[in-house]
MMTF fields as JSON, N, C-alpha, C and O atoms, coordinates in Angstrom:
{
  "mmtfVersion": "1.0.0",
  "mmtfProducer": "UNKNOWN",
  "numBonds": 251,
  "numAtoms": 252,
  "numGroups": 63,
  "numChains": 1,
  "numModels": 1,
  "chainsPerModel": [1],
  "groupsPerChain": [63],
  "chainIdList": ["A"],
  "bondAtomList": [4, 2, 8, 6, 12, 10, 16, 14, 20, 18, 24, 22, 28, 26, 32, 30, 36, 34, 40, 38, 44, 42, 48, 46, 52, 50, 56, 54, 60, 58, 64, 62, 68, 66, 72, 70, 76, 74, 80, 78, 84, 82, 88, 86, 92, 90, 96, 94, 100, 98, 104, 102, 108, 106, 112, 110, 116, 114, 120, 118, 124, 122, 128, 126, 132, 130, 136, 134, 140, 138, 144, 142, 148, 146, 152, 150, 156, 154, 160, 158, 164, 162, 168, 166, 172, 170, 176, 174, 180, 178, 184, 182, 188, 186, 192, 190, 196, 194, 200, 198, 204, 202, 208, 206, 212, 210, 216, 214, 220, 218, 224, 222, 228, 226, 232, 230, 236, 234, 240, 238, 244, 242, 248, 246],
  "bondOrderList": [1, 1, 1, 1, 1, 1, 1, 1, 1, 1, 1, 1, 1, 1, 1, 1, 1, 1, 1, 1, 1, 1, 1, 1, 1, 1, 1, 1, 1, 1, 1, 1, 1, 1, 1, 1, 1, 1, 1, 1, 1, 1, 1, 1, 1, 1, 1, 1, 1, 1, 1, 1, 1, 1, 1, 1, 1, 1, 1, 1, 1, 1],
  "groupList": [{"groupName": "MET", "atomNameList": ["N", "CA", "C", "O"], "elementList": ["N", "C", "C", "O"], "formalChargeList": [0, 0, 0, 0], "bondAtomList": [1, 0, 2, 1, 3, 2], "bondOrderList": [1, 1, 2], "singleLetterCode": "M", "chemCompType": "L-PEPTIDE LINKING"}, {"groupName": "ARG", "atomNameList": ["N", "CA", "C", "O"], "elementList": ["N", "C", "C", "O"], "formalChargeList": [0, 0, 0, 0], "bondAtomList": [1, 0, 2, 1, 3, 2], "bondOrderList": [1, 1, 2], "singleLetterCode": "R", "chemCompType": "L-PEPTIDE LINKING"}, {"groupName": "SER", "atomNameList": ["N", "CA", "C", "O"], "elementList": ["N", "C", "C", "O"], "formalChargeList": [0, 0, 0, 0], "bondAtomList": [1, 0, 2, 1, 3, 2], "bondOrderList": [1, 1, 2], "singleLetterCode": "S", "chemCompType": "L-PEPTIDE LINKING"}, {"groupName": "ALA", "atomNameList": ["N", "CA", "C", "O"], "elementList": ["N", "C", "C", "O"], "formalChargeList": [0, 0, 0, 0], "bondAtomList": [1, 0, 2, 1, 3, 2], "bondOrderList": [1, 1, 2], "singleLetterCode": "A", "chemCompType": "L-PEPTIDE LINKING"}, {"groupName": "GLY", "atomNameList": ["N", "CA", "C", "O"], "elementList": ["N", "C", "C", "O"], "formalChargeList": [0, 0, 0, 0], "bondAtomList": [1, 0, 2, 1, 3, 2], "bondOrderList": [1, 1, 2], "singleLetterCode": "G", "chemCompType": "PEPTIDE LINKING"}, {"groupName": "GLU", "atomNameList": ["N", "CA", "C", "O"], "elementList": ["N", "C", "C", "O"], "formalChargeList": [0, 0, 0, 0], "bondAtomList": [1, 0, 2, 1, 3, 2], "bondOrderList": [1, 1, 2], "singleLetterCode": "E", "chemCompType": "L-PEPTIDE LINKING"}, {"groupName": "PRO", "atomNameList": ["N", "CA", "C", "O"], "elementList": ["N", "C", "C", "O"], "formalChargeList": [0, 0, 0, 0], "bondAtomList": [1, 0, 2, 1, 3, 2], "bondOrderList": [1, 1, 2], "singleLetterCode": "P", "chemCompType": "L-PEPTIDE LINKING"}, {"groupName": "LYS", "atomNameList": ["N", "CA", "C", "O"], "elementList": ["N", "C", "C", "O"], "formalChargeList": [0, 0, 0, 0], "bondAtomList": [1, 0, 2, 1, 3, 2], "bondOrderList": [1, 1, 2], "singleLetterCode": "K", "chemCompType": "L-PEPTIDE LINKING"}, {"groupName": "LEU", "atomNameList": ["N", "CA", "C", "O"], "elementList": ["N", "C", "C", "O"], "formalChargeList": [0, 0, 0, 0], "bondAtomList": [1, 0, 2, 1, 3, 2], "bondOrderList": [1, 1, 2], "singleLetterCode": "L", "chemCompType": "L-PEPTIDE LINKING"}, {"groupName": "VAL", "atomNameList": ["N", "CA", "C", "O"], "elementList": ["N", "C", "C", "O"], "formalChargeList": [0, 0, 0, 0], "bondAtomList": [1, 0, 2, 1, 3, 2], "bondOrderList": [1, 1, 2], "singleLetterCode": "V", "chemCompType": "L-PEPTIDE LINKING"}, {"groupName": "TYR", "atomNameList": ["N", "CA", "C", "O"], "elementList": ["N", "C", "C", "O"], "formalChargeList": [0, 0, 0, 0], "bondAtomList": [1, 0, 2, 1, 3, 2], "bondOrderList": [1, 1, 2], "singleLetterCode": "Y", "chemCompType": "L-PEPTIDE LINKING"}, {"groupName": "ASP", "atomNameList": ["N", "CA", "C", "O"], "elementList": ["N", "C", "C", "O"], "formalChargeList": [0, 0, 0, 0], "bondAtomList": [1, 0, 2, 1, 3, 2], "bondOrderList": [1, 1, 2], "singleLetterCode": "D", "chemCompType": "L-PEPTIDE LINKING"}, {"groupName": "ASN", "atomNameList": ["N", "CA", "C", "O"], "elementList": ["N", "C", "C", "O"], "formalChargeList": [0, 0, 0, 0], "bondAtomList": [1, 0, 2, 1, 3, 2], "bondOrderList": [1, 1, 2], "singleLetterCode": "N", "chemCompType": "L-PEPTIDE LINKING"}, {"groupName": "HIS", "atomNameList": ["N", "CA", "C", "O"], "elementList": ["N", "C", "C", "O"], "formalChargeList": [0, 0, 0, 0], "bondAtomList": [1, 0, 2, 1, 3, 2], "bondOrderList": [1, 1, 2], "singleLetterCode": "H", "chemCompType": "L-PEPTIDE LINKING"}, {"groupName": "PHE", "atomNameList": ["N", "CA", "C", "O"], "elementList": ["N", "C", "C", "O"], "formalChargeList": [0, 0, 0, 0], "bondAtomList": [1, 0, 2, 1, 3, 2], "bondOrderList": [1, 1, 2], "singleLetterCode": "F", "chemCompType": "L-PEPTIDE LINKING"}, {"groupName": "ILE", "atomNameList": ["N", "CA", "C", "O"], "elementList": ["N", "C", "C", "O"], "formalChargeList": [0, 0, 0, 0], "bondAtomList": [1, 0, 2, 1, 3, 2], "bondOrderList": [1, 1, 2], "singleLetterCode": "I", "chemCompType": "L-PEPTIDE LINKING"}, {"groupName": "THR", "atomNameList": ["N", "CA", "C", "O"], "elementList": ["N", "C", "C", "O"], "formalChargeList": [0, 0, 0, 0], "bondAtomList": [1, 0, 2, 1, 3, 2], "bondOrderList": [1, 1, 2], "singleLetterCode": "T", "chemCompType": "L-PEPTIDE LINKING"}, {"groupName": "GLN", "atomNameList": ["N", "CA", "C", "O"], "elementList": ["N", "C", "C", "O"], "formalChargeList": [0, 0, 0, 0], "bondAtomList": [1, 0, 2, 1, 3, 2], "bondOrderList": [1, 1, 2], "singleLetterCode": "Q", "chemCompType": "L-PEPTIDE LINKING"}],
  "groupTypeList": [0, 1, 2, 3, 4, 3, 5, 6, 2, 7, 8, 3, 4, 3, 7, 9, 9, 8, 9, 10, 6, 4, 6, 2, 11, 4, 8, 7, 12, 13, 3, 5, 5, 14, 3, 13, 4, 7, 3, 8, 6, 11, 12, 14, 11, 14, 9, 15, 11, 6, 11, 6, 11, 10, 3, 14, 16, 7, 16, 2, 11, 8, 17],
  "groupIdList": [1, 2, 3, 4, 5, 6, 7, 8, 9, 10, 11, 12, 13, 14, 15, 16, 17, 18, 19, 20, 21, 22, 23, 24, 25, 26, 27, 28, 29, 30, 31, 32, 33, 34, 35, 36, 37, 38, 39, 40, 41, 42, 43, 44, 45, 46, 47, 48, 49, 50, 51, 52, 53, 54, 55, 56, 57, 58, 59, 60, 61, 62, 63],
  "secStructList": [7, 7, 7, 1, 6, 2, 2, 2, 2, 4, 4, 4, 6, 7, 7, 7, 7, 3, 3, 3, 3, 3, 7, 1, 6, 6, 2, 2, 2, 2, 2, 2, 2, 2, 2, 6, 6, 7, 7, 7, 7, 6, 6, 7, 7, 3, 3, 3, 3, 3, 6, 6, 6, 6, 6, 4, 4, 4, 6, 6, 6, 7, 7],
  "xCoordList": [119.819, 119.181, 121.073, 122.061, 120.786, 121.686, 121.483, 121.746, 120.953, 121.49, 122.281, 123.33, 122.176, 122.807, 124.063, 125.271, 123.284, 123.065, 124.142, 124.773, 124.306, 124.376, 125.597, 125.815, 126.593, 127.677, 128.68, 129.89, 128.11, 128.083, 127.765, 128.452, 126.109, 126.046, 126.642, 126.763, 127.348, 128.175, 128.975, 128.671, 130.186, 130.985, 131.037, 132.175, 129.745, 129.528, 128.787, 128.439, 128.765, 128.302, 126.776, 126.279, 125.916, 125.198, 123.933, 123.941, 123.209, 122.175, 120.888, 119.926, 120.738, 119.368, 118.163, 118.298, 116.677, 115.658, 115.145, 115.071, 114.772, 113.5, 112.326, 112.252, 111.393, 110.138, 109.077, 108.83, 108.534, 107.855, 106.275, 105.669, 105.763, 103.925, 103.418, 103.639, 102.593, 101.0, 99.909, 99.715, 98.805, 97.693, 98.225, 98.184, 98.686, 98.378, 98.113, 98.899, 97.186, 97.16, 98.547, 98.801, 99.097, 100.162, 101.129, 101.836, 101.393, 102.312, 104.163, 105.299, 103.703, 105.137, 105.959, 107.116, 104.945, 104.817, 105.17, 105.889, 104.546, 104.446, 106.032, 106.831, 106.476, 108.265, 109.206, 109.618, 109.339, 109.755, 109.939, 110.989, 108.559, 108.616, 109.611, 110.744, 109.477, 110.058, 111.617, 112.162, 112.01, 113.443, 113.829, 115.026, 113.005, 114.348, 115.226, 115.01, 116.113, 117.316, 118.024, 118.645, 117.944, 118.815, 118.843, 117.867, 119.99, 121.54, 120.969, 120.566, 121.032, 121.568, 123.104, 124.257, 122.355, 123.998, 124.031, 123.202, 125.728, 125.528, 124.722, 124.614, 124.436, 123.969, 122.868, 122.335, 122.332, 120.913, 119.543, 119.317, 118.837, 117.442, 116.372, 116.276, 115.606, 114.569, 113.127, 112.666, 112.654, 111.259, 110.377, 110.591, 108.462, 107.149, 106.385, 106.554, 105.894, 104.695, 103.501, 103.089, 102.493, 101.634, 100.241, 100.106, 99.482, 98.284, 97.342, 97.655, 95.991, 95.229, 96.29, 96.25, 97.339, 97.662, 99.654, 100.419, 99.799, 101.286, 101.889, 102.237, 102.145, 102.966, 103.844, 103.642, 105.028, 106.414, 106.146, 106.717, 105.335, 104.822, 104.791, 105.368, 103.967, 102.662, 103.185, 102.326, 104.831, 105.092, 106.536, 107.331, 106.765, 107.831, 107.664, 108.578, 106.707, 106.345, 106.494, 106.591, 106.436, 106.808, 105.113, 104.132, 105.194, 104.111, 104.561, 104.028],
  "yCoordList": [43.055, 44.427, 45.026, 45.153, 45.231, 46.089, 46.667, 45.979, 48.104, 49.115, 49.357, 49.076, 50.196, 50.944, 51.805, 51.6, 52.986, 53.862, 53.671, 54.643, 52.453, 52.453, 52.755, 53.111, 52.71, 52.672, 54.098, 54.016, 55.566, 55.931, 57.475, 58.486, 56.992, 57.915, 57.858, 59.027, 57.144, 56.25, 57.653, 58.844, 56.902, 58.098, 59.463, 59.922, 60.549, 60.738, 61.516, 62.681, 60.476, 61.264, 61.01, 61.899, 60.23, 60.826, 59.914, 58.683, 60.471, 59.539, 58.883, 59.645, 57.871, 57.527, 57.249, 56.132, 57.586, 56.813, 56.091, 56.438, 54.528, 53.64, 53.81, 53.379, 54.333, 54.403, 53.337, 53.144, 52.75, 52.005, 52.317, 52.492, 52.336, 53.165, 51.727, 50.76, 51.861, 51.893, 51.423, 52.154, 49.985, 50.965, 49.663, 48.454, 51.002, 50.412, 49.434, 48.662, 49.118, 47.415, 46.406, 46.182, 46.059, 44.705, 45.635, 45.118, 46.812, 47.449, 46.934, 47.001, 46.521, 46.504, 45.451, 45.355, 44.479, 42.774, 42.51, 41.54, 43.727, 43.623, 43.863, 42.927, 45.368, 45.727, 44.383, 43.775, 44.239, 43.283, 41.958, 41.332, 41.671, 40.027, 41.017, 40.543, 41.974, 43.06, 42.771, 42.404, 43.111, 43.673, 42.087, 41.946, 40.907, 40.419, 39.712, 39.917, 38.968, 38.622, 39.577, 39.361, 41.019, 41.829, 42.529, 43.011, 43.244, 43.676, 45.347, 45.455, 46.549, 47.546, 48.205, 48.059, 48.868, 49.756, 50.936, 51.838, 50.612, 51.121, 53.168, 53.76, 53.483, 54.921, 55.026, 56.048, 53.455, 54.206, 53.281, 52.073, 54.254, 53.947, 53.194, 53.372, 52.332, 51.643, 51.842, 51.025, 52.888, 53.388, 53.414, 53.589, 53.024, 52.633, 54.057, 55.26, 53.542, 55.314, 55.144, 55.101, 54.974, 54.333, 55.799, 57.017, 54.545, 55.385, 55.324, 54.602, 56.431, 56.924, 58.325, 58.725, 58.653, 60.136, 60.053, 60.939, 59.067, 59.243, 60.271, 61.224, 60.395, 61.813, 62.0, 62.564, 61.259, 61.241, 61.476, 62.364, 60.691, 60.083, 61.222, 61.362, 62.473, 63.602, 64.535, 65.403, 64.965, 65.922, 65.76, 66.7, 64.743, 64.736, 65.135, 65.602, 64.915, 64.435, 62.933, 62.53, 62.841, 61.171, 60.722, 61.391, 59.687, 59.089, 57.527, 56.577],
  "zCoordList": [88.269, 87.224, 86.925, 87.648, 85.565, 85.272, 83.938, 82.952, 83.786, 82.761, 82.459, 83.038, 81.08, 79.996, 80.786, 80.663, 81.762, 82.396, 83.601, 84.016, 84.106, 85.111, 85.392, 86.55, 84.546, 85.21, 84.426, 84.638, 83.409, 83.373, 84.332, 84.477, 84.983, 86.345, 87.06, 87.424, 87.789, 88.703, 88.32, 88.394, 87.859, 87.21, 87.406, 87.498, 87.531, 86.729, 88.433, 88.624, 89.292, 90.545, 90.592, 91.284, 90.173, 89.57, 90.657, 90.65, 91.279, 92.082, 91.579, 91.493, 91.304, 90.66, 90.968, 91.467, 91.031, 91.875, 90.325, 89.146, 91.401, 90.328, 90.959, 92.11, 90.481, 91.176, 90.913, 89.722, 91.635, 91.696, 91.889, 92.946, 90.494, 91.022, 91.128, 90.398, 92.361, 91.756, 92.587, 93.558, 92.457, 93.694, 95.351, 95.582, 96.11, 97.557, 97.683, 98.232, 97.343, 98.239, 97.396, 96.213, 98.498, 97.413, 96.909, 96.044, 97.153, 95.827, 96.664, 96.197, 97.844, 98.345, 98.159, 97.75, 98.63, 97.661, 96.797, 96.557, 95.682, 93.855, 94.323, 94.272, 94.843, 94.53, 94.252, 93.265, 96.208, 96.259, 95.202, 95.056, 94.453, 93.563, 92.572, 92.498, 91.989, 91.311, 90.841, 89.8, 92.086, 92.957, 93.446, 93.694, 93.614, 94.035, 93.048, 91.853, 93.379, 92.457, 91.806, 90.765, 92.575, 91.916, 92.161, 92.735, 91.955, 92.519, 91.866, 90.708, 92.844, 92.269, 92.377, 92.784, 91.822, 91.8, 92.863, 92.985, 93.95, 94.668, 95.136, 96.209, 93.99, 93.398, 92.82, 92.387, 92.796, 92.664, 93.573, 93.493, 94.357, 95.345, 94.368, 93.154, 95.153, 94.646, 95.51, 96.307, 95.211, 96.449, 95.335, 94.136, 96.535, 95.646, 95.781, 95.98, 95.652, 94.94, 94.609, 93.449, 96.162, 95.63, 95.318, 95.433, 94.872, 94.47, 96.108, 97.054, 96.064, 95.419, 94.211, 93.047, 95.851, 95.107, 94.653, 94.273, 94.84, 92.785, 93.55, 92.852, 94.868, 95.156, 93.941, 92.866, 94.512, 93.616, 92.014, 91.382, 91.523, 90.063, 89.476, 88.398, 90.199, 89.625, 90.452, 90.606, 91.473, 91.755, 90.513, 90.516, 89.654, 89.344, 87.561, 86.881, 87.218, 86.302, 84.827, 83.668, 85.638, 84.589, 84.608, 84.933, 84.251, 83.151, 83.524, 82.951]
}
């Protein structure tokens, strides 16, 4: 997985959080399938945000 912003964000010392939201049932498996075979840069964290509350997504006002 490559992003145009990956290298500049790393050079700037930024930490990037990639959020994978979805229904609780099977979310971990779906996220693992999504990430399979992809290497994230060192400054990226890949996390899941399960329904029903989508706590991270709502708190961060993401859509």
